[in-house]
N, C-alpha and C positions, 0 to 999 in steps of 0.2 A: 458590097460585103456579102460574105456567105451567110447562110442561115444558121449554121452551128456557131459561128462567131457572134452573131447578134444574140443568140440564145444565152451564150456564156456571159456576154456583157449585161444582159438583162438581169441575170441572177446575181452578178457582182453588184450591180446598182441596187437591187433589192436588199442584199446583205448589208451594204453600207447604210442604206436608209434605215433598216432595223437597228443597226448599231447606234446610229444617231438618236433614234427614238428611245432606246434603252438608256443612253447617257442623259438625256433630258429627264426621264423618269427618275433616275438615280439622283440627279441634282435636286429635283423637287422633293424627293424623299428625305434627303439630308437636311434641307432647309426646314422641313415640317417637324422633324424630331426634336424633342426637348433635350437641351444640353445636359450632360452629366456635370455635377458640381463636385469639385475636389476640395478637401480641407488640408491644412498643414498639420501633420503629426510630427512631433519632434522625437528623435531618437538620439540620445547623447551617448556617443561612443568615442572615447578619447577626445572629447571637446568639440566634436563636429555636429552640425545640425543638418538633417536630411529632410527632403520633402517626400511624403508618401501620399499619393492621392487615394481618397476614400469617398464613397458616395454619401452625400448628406441629404436630409429631407428639406424640401423647399416649404416655406410658410409665409405668413403675412409679415409685413414690416413691423418693427417694434414701435411703441408710441414715441412721439417726439420728445417727451420728457425724460428719455433715457440718457445713457452716458453721452458725453460730448467729446468724442475723439477728434483729433486733428492730424493732418499730415504735415510734417515739418520738413522743409528742404534743408538738408545738411551737407556740409563739405566732407571731404575724405577724413578730416580730423575729427568730425563730429560736431562742428560748430553750426549753430542754427542760423540759417539765412532768412527764410520766410516761413510763416505759419499759415496753413490753410484749414479753416474749420470745415468739418464734413457734415453734409446734410444726409437725407435718406439715399440720394444718388448723386454722385459728382463725376463729371467726365474730366479726363486729363488729356491735354494735347496742345498743339501750337495754335489752333483756331481761337480767335478772341471770344467765341461763344462758349468755350469750355469753362466749367466751374474752376478748374485750375489750369490757367493759360500759361504755357511755357514757351512763349514766342521766341526766346533767345536760343533755345536748344534746337538746332537744325536736324538732330537725329530723332526727334520726336515727330510722330505722324500728326496730321491735322486733328484727328480724334483718335488717340492712341489707346486709351484704356478707360475703364470706369471703376469707381469705388462705390459700393453700395452696402446697405445694412440688410441683413436677413437673419432671423432667429436670434436677434440680440447680438450679433457679431458683425464685424466689418469684413467685407470681401473685396477682392480686386479681380478684374477680368480683363484680359487682353482683347482688343477689338479688331484683331487681324492686322496689327501694325507690322511694318516692314522689319524693324529691328527688334521686335519682341518686348515683352515685359518680364522683369525678373523680380522674384521675391527671395531675399536672402541669397543672392547670387545664383539662383536656379531659375531657368526659363519656365514660364507657366503657359498652359494652354487653356484648360477650362478654369472657371472661377476658383480662387483659393482664399480660404479664411485667413485673416491676419490677427496676430496678437500684438499687444503693445510692445514696441521695441523692434518689430519686424521692419526690414528695409525693402522698399519698392523702388526699382530702378527702371525709368523710362528714358530711353536715349542716354544722355550723359548726366541726367538729373537723378539724384538719390533723395527719396522721401522716406521719412521714418514715421511710423504710427505712434502717436503719443496720446496720453489721456489728459 
């Protein structure tokens, strides 16, 4: 091979190597950043409910003697199927190790989402599931605060927050 061709190939190789290094640094940076927390704000305009993300302050978990919410699995008609009491942190998924195991729903990931308490409120967070997590028919990304009556859908299972 000629010397100019080898020089060009050397510079191309170095460019690809540096691009790879920058991608690795970017991936590490994303993993080390704290996630932004979003809350559900309700705007009622002609009977519709919308999700608007806002940043909330993170704080310590409330004392265990606080409110005792539960997630209730409901049918499309609103009939209660099962009731799952919530602790400080509960995972949802098909895995038997999850706090709320939904083994019969094949559209739910092994560990699909988590429900946790922060600042006296109940929050839900999608854990990178394939089919996503929905709150009141809107797909969520970062954690979202729930109110009593809000519906969380994972796969084909619909859960409603009740007190």
